TIKOL-798441 format. One line per field, with one value per residue (C-alpha): residue in three letters; x, y, z; residue number from 0. Coordinates in steps of 0.05 Angstrom, whole numbers, plus 5000, padded with zeros to 4 digits. Example, Ala and Ser with C-alpha at 12.3 -4.5 7.8 and 13.67 -1.06 7.14 Angstrom:
<recs>
aa: c(ALA_SER)
xx: c(5246_5273)
yy: c(4910_4979)
zz: c(5156_5143)
i: c(0_1)
</recs>
This chain:
<recs>
aa: c(MET_ARG_LYS_SER_LYS_LEU_ILE_ALA_ALA_ALA_ALA_GLY_VAL_ILE_ALA_VAL_ALA_THR_ALA_ALA_SER_ALA_CYS_GLY_SER_SER_SER_SER_GLY_GLY_VAL_ASN_SER_SER_THR_SER_SER_PHE_ASN_ALA_GLY_MET_THR_THR_ILE_VAL_ASN_PRO_SER_SER_HIS_GLN_GLY_GLY_VAL_LEU_ARG_MET_ALA_LEU_VAL_SER_ASP_TRP_ASP_SER_MET_ASP_LEU_GLY_ASN_THR_TYR_ASP_ALA_PHE_ALA_TRP_ASP_PHE_ALA_ARG_LEU_TYR_GLY_ARG_SER_LEU_LEU_SER_TRP_LYS_GLN_ALA_PRO_GLY_SER_ALA_GLY_LEU_GLN_LEU_VAL_PRO_ASP_LEU_ALA_THR_ASP_ASN_GLY_GLU_VAL_SER_PRO_ASP_GLY_LEU_THR_TRP_THR_PHE_HIS_LEU_ARG_ASP_GLY_ALA_THR_TYR_GLN_ASP_GLY_SER_ALA_ILE_THR_ALA_ALA_ASP_VAL_LYS_TYR_ALA_ILE_GLU_ARG_SER_ASN_PHE_GLY_GLN_ASP_THR_LEU_GLN_PHE_GLY_PRO_ASN_TYR_PHE_ALA_LYS_VAL_LEU_GLN_ASP_LYS_THR_SER_TYR_GLN_GLY_PRO_TYR_LEU_ASP_LYS_ASN_ALA_ALA_ASP_GLY_VAL_SER_GLY_ILE_GLU_VAL_ASP_GLY_THR_ASP_THR_ILE_LYS_PHE_HIS_LEU_THR_LYS_LYS_PHE_SER_ASP_PHE_PRO_GLU_LEU_ALA_ALA_LEU_PRO_SER_THR_ALA_PRO_VAL_PRO_ARG_ALA_LYS_ASP_THR_GLY_ALA_ASN_TYR_PHE_LYS_SER_ILE_VAL_SER_SER_GLY_GLN_TYR_GLU_ILE_SER_SER_TYR_GLN_PRO_GLY_LYS_GLU_ALA_VAL_LEU_VAL_PRO_ASN_PRO_ASN_PHE_LYS_ALA_ASP_THR_ASP_PRO_GLU_GLY_ILE_HIS_LYS_VAL_THR_ALA_ASP_LYS_ILE_ASP_VAL_GLN_LEU_ASN_VAL_ASN_GLN_ASP_GLN_ILE_ASP_GLN_GLU_LEU_LEU_HIS_GLY_GLN_LEU_ASP_VAL_ASP_LEU_ASP_GLY_THR_GLY_VAL_GLY_THR_THR_ALA_GLN_SER_GLN_ILE_LEU_ALA_ASN_PRO_THR_LEU_LYS_ALA_GLN_ALA_ASP_ASP_GLY_TYR_THR_ASN_ALA_LEU_THR_TYR_MET_THR_ILE_ASN_THR_GLN_VAL_LYS_PRO_PHE_ASP_ASN_VAL_ASP_CYS_ARG_ARG_ALA_ILE_GLU_TYR_ALA_VAL_ASP_LYS_THR_THR_VAL_GLN_SER_ALA_LEU_GLY_GLY_ALA_LEU_GLY_GLY_GLY_ASP_ILE_ALA_THR_THR_LEU_LEU_THR_PRO_ASP_MET_ALA_GLY_TYR_ALA_GLN_SER_ASN_ARG_TYR_PRO_THR_PRO_GLY_ASN_GLN_GLY_ASP_PRO_GLN_GLN_ALA_GLN_GLN_GLU_LEU_GLN_THR_CYS_LYS_GLY_ALA_GLU_PRO_ASN_GLN_PHE_ASN_ASN_SER_GLY_SER_LEU_THR_VAL_LYS_LEU_SER_ALA_ARG_ALA_ASP_ARG_PRO_LYS_GLU_VAL_ASN_ALA_ALA_ILE_ALA_ILE_GLN_ALA_ALA_LEU_LYS_LEU_ALA_ASN_ILE_ASN_VAL_GLU_ILE_ASP_LYS_TYR_PRO_SER_ASN_LYS_TYR_PHE_GLY_SER_PHE_ALA_GLY_ASN_ASP_SER_PHE_VAL_LYS_SER_ASN_LYS_ILE_GLY_LEU_SER_MET_MET_LYS_TRP_GLY_ALA_ASP_TRP_PRO_ASP_VAL_PHE_GLY_ASP_LEU_ASP_GLN_VAL_VAL_THR_PRO_ASP_GLY_ILE_HIS_PRO_GLY_SER_GLY_SER_THR_ASN_LEU_GLY_ASP_TYR_THR_SER_PRO_GLN_VAL_GLN_ASN_LEU_PHE_ALA_GLN_TYR_LEU_SER_THR_THR_ASP_ALA_ALA_ALA_ARG_ASN_LYS_ILE_GLY_ALA_ALA_ILE_ASP_GLN_GLN_VAL_MET_ASP_ASP_ALA_ALA_VAL_VAL_PRO_LEU_ALA_TYR_ASN_LYS_ALA_LEU_ILE_TYR_HIS_PRO_ALA_ASN_VAL_THR_ASN_TRP_PHE_GLU_GLN_PRO_SER_PHE_GLY_GLU_PRO_ASP_PHE_SER_VAL_LEU_GLY_VAL_SER_GLY_SER)
xx: c(0935_0914_0954_0930_0953_0941_0962_0980_0925_0935_0913_0839_0792_0799_0736_0710_0698_0638_0577_0615_0662_0648_0673_0619_0562_0563_0555_0625_0663_0720_0790_0805_0863_0856_0931_0978_1043_1086_1045_0984_0940_0957_0917_0874_0831_0872_0835_0764_0712_0639_0651_0620_0643_0702_0740_0780_0839_0868_0919_0942_1005_0965_0891_0838_0839_0765_0719_0667_0662_0653_0715_0771_0825_0868_0872_0859_0799_0766_0779_0753_0693_0653_0644_0598_0579_0547_0568_0529_0580_0637_0699_0690_0718_0768_0843_0874_0841_0770_0781_0785_0713_0658_0595_0531_0525_0470_0452_0417_0467_0528_0489_0458_0490_0453_0472_0507_0548_0524_0473_0483_0423_0424_0368_0373_0357_0290_0289_0359_0361_0406_0427_0365_0319_0300_0298_0356_0333_0362_0358_0406_0457_0449_0460_0521_0554_0536_0565_0630_0642_0612_0620_0696_0695_0676_0697_0767_0799_0763_0765_0715_0712_0636_0641_0686_0640_0568_0525_0516_0469_0464_0537_0518_0561_0547_0499_0539_0548_0485_0434_0375_0390_0347_0348_0424_0465_0426_0468_0439_0366_0325_0264_0223_0259_0300_0325_0384_0409_0475_0478_0549_0582_0626_0636_0669_0684_0705_0638_0624_0689_0662_0600_0645_0676_0657_0629_0568_0549_0483_0478_0410_0409_0375_0431_0490_0531_0583_0655_0630_0591_0649_0626_0556_0559_0494_0516_0487_0532_0534_0572_0560_0611_0601_0654_0710_0763_0807_0879_0862_0811_0753_0703_0653_0596_0544_0488_0423_0382_0425_0382_0423_0369_0386_0458_0452_0526_0545_0589_0569_0577_0586_0647_0664_0625_0670_0724_0772_0823_0878_0906_0973_1011_1085_1099_1149_1099_1045_1092_1113_1042_1023_1081_1064_0989_0968_0940_0905_0911_0955_0902_0952_0964_1031_1075_1117_1177_1249_1259_1199_1216_1282_1249_1196_1242_1290_1236_1200_1140_1130_1144_1088_1040_1063_1050_1098_1080_1072_1023_1016_1034_1092_1139_1165_1189_1155_1193_1150_1146_1123_1178_1243_1289_1247_1205_1266_1266_1342_1342_1289_1329_1390_1350_1329_1401_1427_1383_1415_1356_1393_1402_1329_1308_1349_1318_1248_1263_1300_1271_1228_1183_1207_1201_1237_1272_1224_1236_1164_1100_1058_1076_1091_1023_0983_0952_0989_1057_1115_1186_1226_1283_1286_1343_1389_1448_1502_1471_1414_1463_1457_1502_1529_1569_1509_1467_1518_1518_1443_1451_1500_1451_1398_1445_1453_1378_1369_1434_1401_1378_1449_1496_1563_1597_1553_1512_1436_1398_1328_1275_1247_1183_1168_1118_1148_1109_1132_1203_1217_1197_1241_1299_1288_1290_1356_1384_1363_1395_1462_1459_1442_1499_1547_1516_1527_1454_1441_1376_1339_1287_1222_1178_1103_1048_1013_0942_0958_1011_0964_0916_0964_1034_1061_0993_0977_0997_1007_1047_1092_1106_1117_1165_1197_1188_1215_1215_1164_1163_1101_1069_1009_0967_0905_0839_0816_0860_0869_0911_0861_0847_0921_0950_0895_0901_0977_0995_0936_0903_0848_0896_0913_0869_0900_0893_0860_0895_0929_0952_0990_1047_1089_1037_1049_1005_1015_0967_0994_0978_0908_0894_0918_0872_0813_0828_0834_0765_0731_0750_0735_0785_0836_0895_0884_0877_0942_0979_0953_0971_1043_1046_1022_1077_1130_1108_1111_1179_1205_1181_1218_1161_1168_1226_1200_1235_1204_1149_1125_1121_1093_1112_1047_1041_0975_0969_0943_0879_0856_0803_0785_0852_0871_0900_0846_0877_0833_0850_0921_0914_0885_0809_0790_0716_0715_0766_0748_0781_0779_0729_0753)
yy: c(5070_5118_5148_5198_5229_5301_5308_5373_5388_5396_5462_5473_5427_5353_5313_5243_5208_5220_5174_5128_5113_5068_5124_5176_5215_5258_5321_5313_5334_5285_5282_5213_5177_5114_5100_5103_5140_5149_5187_5192_5166_5227_5274_5232_5170_5117_5066_5091_5039_5024_4949_4907_4836_4791_4778_4834_4799_4834_4815_4843_4832_4826_4825_4874_4895_4883_4885_4916_4988_5011_4975_4990_5042_5024_5069_5012_4990_5059_5063_4993_5005_5041_4975_4947_5007_5076_5132_5197_5233_5210_5236_5251_5196_5238_5250_5317_5372_5350_5287_5330_5350_5319_5296_5266_5191_5163_5235_5282_5339_5357_5376_5438_5473_5516_5590_5574_5518_5466_5426_5390_5360_5308_5277_5207_5188_5155_5082_5061_4988_4934_4871_4835_4888_4920_4995_5036_5086_5145_5102_5052_5108_5132_5061_5051_5113_5093_5023_5047_5109_5088_5013_5011_4963_4913_4948_4971_4988_5048_5122_5153_5226_5230_5212_5271_5324_5299_5321_5264_5281_5210_5186_5135_5072_5045_4990_4932_4956_4998_4951_4985_5053_5042_5115_5116_5179_5243_5281_5243_5257_5218_5250_5199_5149_5198_5255_5253_5312_5317_5363_5383_5408_5457_5484_5432_5460_5392_5358_5342_5303_5261_5247_5216_5165_5092_5086_5126_5068_5041_4979_4948_4939_4871_4843_4869_4814_4861_4838_4782_4827_4823_4751_4771_4844_4870_4909_4976_4984_4957_4893_4844_4800_4730_4699_4720_4673_4714_4709_4675_4706_4755_4751_4805_4796_4846_4863_4847_4893_4955_5010_5053_5107_5122_5137_5198_5215_5148_5130_5057_5024_4950_4939_4865_4800_4783_4816_4766_4788_4740_4755_4749_4747_4764_4833_4807_4754_4807_4850_4794_4771_4842_4847_4780_4789_4741_4796_4862_4904_4909_4928_4956_5014_5034_5016_4959_4929_4945_4888_4906_4980_4968_4927_4980_5039_5003_4984_5040_4995_4978_5049_5074_5033_5064_5125_5157_5219_5249_5210_5264_5210_5215_5159_5174_5145_5160_5170_5146_5202_5155_5102_5118_5151_5185_5220_5266_5314_5314_5239_5249_5304_5258_5211_5268_5287_5216_5191_5190_5207_5193_5120_5116_5147_5094_5039_5064_5061_5126_5191_5152_5104_5125_5199_5263_5272_5301_5352_5368_5331_5365_5345_5397_5390_5398_5465_5494_5465_5513_5494_5482_5439_5439_5388_5401_5355_5359_5333_5303_5247_5253_5286_5234_5286_5331_5270_5249_5318_5314_5244_5267_5320_5266_5219_5270_5266_5192_5156_5089_5083_5078_5018_5017_5037_5098_5072_5070_5008_5018_4978_4997_4966_4956_4918_4851_4846_4915_4903_4976_4995_4940_4963_5034_5009_4974_5040_5076_5022_5033_5108_5108_5060_5116_5159_5103_5082_5008_4991_4924_4916_4880_4861_4850_4837_4897_4877_4872_4927_4978_4935_4885_4913_4982_5015_4974_5017_4961_4919_4978_4995_4924_4912_4981_4998_5069_5077_5056_5059_5091_5115_5160_5203_5244_5214_5272_5324_5380_5393_5364_5304_5293_5304_5297_5221_5220_5278_5287_5245_5229_5178_5143_5083_5042_4968_4972_5006_5073_5111_5162_5112_5161_5173_5246_5300_5375_5427_5477_5431_5416_5491_5503_5449_5480_5546_5510_5479_5543_5581_5572_5625_5588_5633_5631_5555_5548_5590_5549_5485_5507_5525_5455_5425_5468_5452_5377_5382_5426_5372_5319_5270_5249_5239_5256_5211_5217_5254_5191_5174_5108_5074_5038_4992_4979_4926_4949_4909_4948_5000_5067_5075_5138_5160_5185_5241_5239_5165_5171_5108_5083_5090_5017_5031_5042_4992_4939_4895_4901_4858_4802)
zz: c(6548_6498_6443_6392_6328_6309_6236_6203_6153_6079_6048_6061_6098_6082_6093_6083_6018_5972_5969_5923_5981_6039_6085_6087_6055_5993_6035_6063_6000_6010_5979_5952_5920_5879_5882_5941_5953_6014_6067_6022_6079_6121_6078_6031_6030_5993_5950_5964_5950_5961_5953_6008_6019_6033_6097_6129_6163_6224_6277_6344_6385_6449_6466_6488_6561_6549_6488_6535_6511_6583_6606_6556_6550_6490_6428_6380_6421_6419_6345_6332_6378_6324_6288_6342_6385_6377_6423_6430_6387_6344_6310_6236_6191_6155_6150_6168_6206_6188_6229_6291_6285_6329_6293_6322_6322_6367_6385_6336_6346_6386_6448_6478_6537_6587_6596_6662_6629_6679_6639_6573_6535_6480_6439_6411_6340_6327_6310_6331_6354_6382_6346_6373_6344_6410_6415_6443_6496_6534_6597_6564_6552_6624_6649_6605_6633_6705_6699_6667_6710_6777_6772_6772_6830_6774_6709_6724_6657_6627_6646_6693_6671_6680_6753_6765_6735_6747_6805_6854_6911_6939_6935_6883_6888_6818_6794_6822_6894_6898_6868_6903_6872_6810_6792_6788_6794_6803_6753_6693_6679_6628_6596_6559_6514_6473_6517_6565_6608_6645_6706_6724_6787_6749_6679_6636_6567_6541_6554_6480_6480_6537_6496_6443_6490_6476_6546_6522_6476_6504_6547_6565_6641_6636_6592_6634_6667_6697_6688_6642_6595_6545_6532_6508_6485_6455_6393_6375_6314_6243_6264_6321_6356_6328_6372_6419_6447_6493_6472_6407_6361_6354_6296_6275_6225_6199_6247_6209_6253_6243_6212_6164_6163_6236_6214_6168_6178_6148_6206_6209_6141_6129_6086_6097_6105_6164_6205_6234_6288_6307_6377_6411_6345_6345_6314_6263_6241_6232_6191_6145_6134_6116_6067_6035_6027_6082_6128_6116_6179_6241_6293_6342_6294_6325_6266_6240_6275_6259_6209_6167_6173_6139_6084_6071_6069_6022_5972_5935_5919_5992_6015_5970_6013_6078_6121_6170_6209_6278_6318_6371_6420_6467_6487_6556_6622_6687_6752_6810_6860_6915_6909_6945_6931_6876_6927_6926_6866_6861_6848_6795_6763_6761_6718_6672_6659_6653_6595_6526_6482_6417_6434_6455_6389_6351_6393_6376_6301_6288_6262_6213_6249_6318_6322_6340_6407_6458_6513_6532_6549_6496_6426_6372_6339_6403_6419_6479_6459_6474_6456_6519_6547_6623_6624_6565_6552_6497_6433_6474_6491_6567_6617_6667_6706_6717_6735_6787_6817_6826_6853_6906_6930_6934_6971_7026_7040_7023_7044_7059_6987_6959_6956_6993_6928_6924_6866_6861_6838_6808_6772_6704_6677_6603_6560_6539_6474_6449_6423_6409_6480_6509_6465_6490_6562_6547_6518_6582_6624_6588_6595_6669_6682_6662_6718_6770_6768_6759_6724_6728_6673_6690_6630_6631_6580_6549_6564_6639_6643_6675_6714_6745_6740_6724_6737_6799_6859_6909_6860_6842_6914_6938_6880_6884_6811_6807_6731_6679_6604_6577_6512_6514_6469_6480_6500_6457_6422_6472_6534_6583_6540_6532_6602_6654_6661_6665_6711_6759_6813_6761_6731_6797_6811_6868_6860_6791_6733_6740_6678_6721_6729_6768_6823_6810_6841_6842_6870_6819_6762_6788_6795_6724_6697_6734_6700_6633_6637_6659_6596_6522_6498_6455_6469_6544_6543_6503_6554_6611_6575_6567_6641_6660_6617_6649_6720_6709_6678_6734_6783_6741_6743_6670_6622_6551_6501_6432_6395_6362_6289_6265_6200_6182_6122_6086_6031_5964_5970_6032_6015_6047_6081_6119_6185_6232_6274_6336_6348_6322_6281_6215_6217_6229_6225_6149_6122_6072_6019_5944_5906_5861)
i: c(0_1_2_3_4_5_6_7_8_9_10_11_12_13_14_15_16_17_18_19_20_21_22_23_24_25_26_27_28_29_30_31_32_33_34_35_36_37_38_39_40_41_42_43_44_45_46_47_48_49_50_51_52_53_54_55_56_57_58_59_60_61_62_63_64_65_66_67_68_69_70_71_72_73_74_75_76_77_78_79_80_81_82_83_84_85_86_87_88_89_90_91_92_93_94_95_96_97_98_99_100_101_102_103_104_105_106_107_108_109_110_111_112_113_114_115_116_117_118_119_120_121_122_123_124_125_126_127_128_129_130_131_132_133_134_135_136_137_138_139_140_141_142_143_144_145_146_147_148_149_150_151_152_153_154_155_156_157_158_159_160_161_162_163_164_165_166_167_168_169_170_171_172_173_174_175_176_177_178_179_180_181_182_183_184_185_186_187_188_189_190_191_192_193_194_195_196_197_198_199_200_201_202_203_204_205_206_207_208_209_210_211_212_213_214_215_216_217_218_219_220_221_222_223_224_225_226_227_228_229_230_231_232_233_234_235_236_237_238_239_240_241_242_243_244_245_246_247_248_249_250_251_252_253_254_255_256_257_258_259_260_261_262_263_264_265_266_267_268_269_270_271_272_273_274_275_276_277_278_279_280_281_282_283_284_285_286_287_288_289_290_291_292_293_294_295_296_297_298_299_300_301_302_303_304_305_306_307_308_309_310_311_312_313_314_315_316_317_318_319_320_321_322_323_324_325_326_327_328_329_330_331_332_333_334_335_336_337_338_339_340_341_342_343_344_345_346_347_348_349_350_351_352_353_354_355_356_357_358_359_360_361_362_363_364_365_366_367_368_369_370_371_372_373_374_375_376_377_378_379_380_381_382_383_384_385_386_387_388_389_390_391_392_393_394_395_396_397_398_399_400_401_402_403_404_405_406_407_408_409_410_411_412_413_414_415_416_417_418_419_420_421_422_423_424_425_426_427_428_429_430_431_432_433_434_435_436_437_438_439_440_441_442_443_444_445_446_447_448_449_450_451_452_453_454_455_456_457_458_459_460_461_462_463_464_465_466_467_468_469_470_471_472_473_474_475_476_477_478_479_480_481_482_483_484_485_486_487_488_489_490_491_492_493_494_495_496_497_498_499_500_501_502_503_504_505_506_507_508_509_510_511_512_513_514_515_516_517_518_519_520_521_522_523_524_525_526_527_528_529_530_531_532_533_534_535_536_537_538_539_540_541_542_543_544_545_546_547_548_549_550_551_552_553_554_555_556_557_558_559_560_561_562_563_564_565_566_567_568_569_570_571_572_573_574_575_576_577_578_579_580_581_582_583_584_585_586_587_588_589_590_591_592_593_594_595)
</recs>
């Protein structure tokens, strides 16, 4: 699901815009730019404006997995969520290193931790209300976390980090299965209407990052309709959902009961009279409408297609309205360790050697717009990254001979998995509505053919890729999908936030929506993560992160393909534009359009 961008900072600390901007408060000391140039949005706020009004026109190639903030796991959805929901904490609305800072949103501060590291306490802001004017309480935050983290029998798409770290003395089954457990999980304690305490089973140094997840946005228990809550979401943010037609359109309008004085950080500013999101729009159509002034924002935030990329790079005027930089996301291919013959490490290593990463890079858009060739799980801008190449090939073009040697070793242990001719036939899944990903899969298919591995490509829609297809354990095994295309970035920008959901059992959700598409588990990796979360020393954490990366690569569970870059175009009429590093996308929560 998630992807994230960690952008190299400009000199000094770059913060949000001044009070004249729609992006933040005057205390933030922002760096602004009234005109755009190539990559300006990486380090500055382009076209800052306090103008309020107009229609902000967006489009998306697919749809939300769910607009329910407790049931979503897409990067764009988490970014967009701040328009209609308030989490306990939030990421600062700023480009560069400042955007990696956590700031209080619904909470008054970033939380207080007990001396033993097992209790975190947050206090809610006075006067915060929902769109109907009713008060937001600590009990609503508690309920929101319980429904999203313990109610995954009903809400299947979001992460459940809280469930893995909270004390649970009664084996709480969630609000949908355990309707009589009115007190909920024992590890969340509510004191009055404005204080919430989290009691943990172990030290978890990343707990403030959990408090910034959209699943901490409050939900009133009486208004919750479970899997259908996306149809009648009660907004706690500056906008409310006016209408949502799945697969067609979502419309947001200002929330008249939002109280700006409960938002001293200026996170929730109204910039447009209406936000209109068209859904299931072809990528090329989105690109051309952006280039011709018929659209303002591509909500997917992963960059233009190959046709538009050529147009933009060839035209200095268009290029000046574009950004291209590391997204801190990784495009990779998983090798399913539970699907034969890939339960055999030698077969997995054959795949590692066979892939021609130069053709994959070209398919993804080249060095610009696609990214640099990858050899590790951690991207170069992530703390803990250590340069390494466990499976080197000449010029990164693959080594069919070495791959066939590994394949022969595997064949000795798995003879029934090979055809009479000695070749191996495997299935590779990809997302049908992501042309670059499909092109990359075709490039892999061609490279593996040279190593006597025949690849059949199965294509599925993005919004169901994890829940119904590549991430659905029973579907994968019954259809013998051994390889899967994947793109991932950090749920938050550190090693645990980046890798936990893709290389540990935490990311495996049989029958619902796994993000660990390779069904990979390793006791060594799990032990290293436990060490990581029990220390706050940066140098020690970085060393552990590099060791996790090396272990996964030695087990050949993942084929890193590209350290992603995204060429993203923004029309000149769009205000308050910048790339927000913690989400790895443009900051959708502050965008507006110029006044007439």
